[in-house]
N, C-alpha and C positions, 0 to 999 in steps of 0.2 A: 248854294243851290240844294234844296232839300228833296224836291221831287225828282225821281229818276224816270227816264223814258227808255223803256226796253221794247214794249209791245204797243201797237196802235190802240187807241181808244175808239169806241164807236163814233164819237164826235169827230175825231180826226178822219176816220174813213169816210164819213158823210161829207165832210168839208172837201176832201180830195175829189170825191165823185161829183160834187157840186161844181167843180171847176170845168167839167165837161171836156176833159182831155181826150183828144183824138189822135190816133196814129201812134208812132213809136214814142216811148218814154225812156228816159235814163234816170235810174234811181241813184241819188247821192246818198251814200252811207257814211256817216261820221261815227266813229267807234272809239269808245274808251273801255279798255279791258280791266277786269279785276286783277289784282295781284295773284290771287288764287281763285281758280274757277269754283263756283258755288253750285253744286249739283243737288242741293236740297230739294229743288222742285222736280228733278228728274233722277232720282236715285238709281233707277234701272240703267241709266246711261253712264253713271259715275265710273271713272277709271279706277284701277286698283290702288294707285297712289295719287296724291294731290298733284295737280298741274296748274300752270298759269292760265289766265284768261286767254292770252294770245295762243297758247297751245290748244285750248279747247275750241277757239274760233277756227283754227286750221282744220280740226276735225269736222266742224260744222261746214266749212267751205267744201271739203271733200265730199261730204254728204249732199249738200245743196246743188253743187254744180251740174250733175246729170239732170236734175229736175229743171234747172234754169234752161239748159240746152234743149231739153225735150219740148219746151214750148217756144223755142226759137230765140231765146235770150242769149246774151253773151257778155262776158266780163270785158269791160272797156279799159279799166284802169284799177290798179290796186297799189297803194303806196303807204309809206310811213307819214305821219303827220306830227303835230306838236302844237306849240302855242301859236295863236293867230297873230298876223301882222296888224290886222284891224279887228278888234273885238275885245271882250272882257279879258283882263290879264289873268284871271283865275281859271279861265276856260282853256282846256287843251284837248286834243284828240290824238289817239295813238295811231289810228289808221283811217284812210279815206278809200272808199271803193265806189266805182261807178259801174253799174250794170244796165245794159240796154235790153229792153223788152219790146216785143212787137206792139203792145198796147197795154193800157192799164188793166183791161179785162184779162189779158194773158198773165200779167203779174199776179192778179188775184187767183187765177186758176193754179198757177205755180204755188202760191202761198197756202192755198187750201187743200192741196193734194194730200190725201191721208198718208201716203208713204213718205212724203217729204216731212209731214208733221211728226213722224216717229223720231226724227233726229233733231228737231228744232230746239230741244232741250240743251244741246251743246251751245247754241247761240245764247240762250238765256243764261246759262252757267258762266259763259265767257264775259258777258258785258256788265260793266258798271253803269254805263250811260250810252245812249245812242241817239242819232237823228236819222230819219229816212225821208228824203225829200224827192218826190217825183217831179221831173223836169221834162219839158218839151222844147224842141228847137223853135226858136223865134223865127217868124217869116222875114225874109230879106226886105 
């Protein structure tokens, strides 16, 4: 797999909004961490000594959580992952996180908050690969 997915593309954002998601959403985060966090894109956030991607992601989570809570979001689940039971054998994830947001619009408000954006470089430094999938509850 040569292409890495860390940030959304304009086409991805357009496709998600085209789904017309209404009401609460849960964001599925599949995360693969770098062995050593890469702060080359955010040198102002770089720690004095190298750290692992997992450590950098903990800093990101501490930064992001108040912004998630401010718009009414909440962490639903965070856990370790690994190789898939069904899926490509070469694909693995280090962590899976589920975060509930009141709506897709609230998620976008969170993600575009200028104060939140000041710390997003920790996430970028931490991740080698990721997936972010918005989900809605299926009607019964």
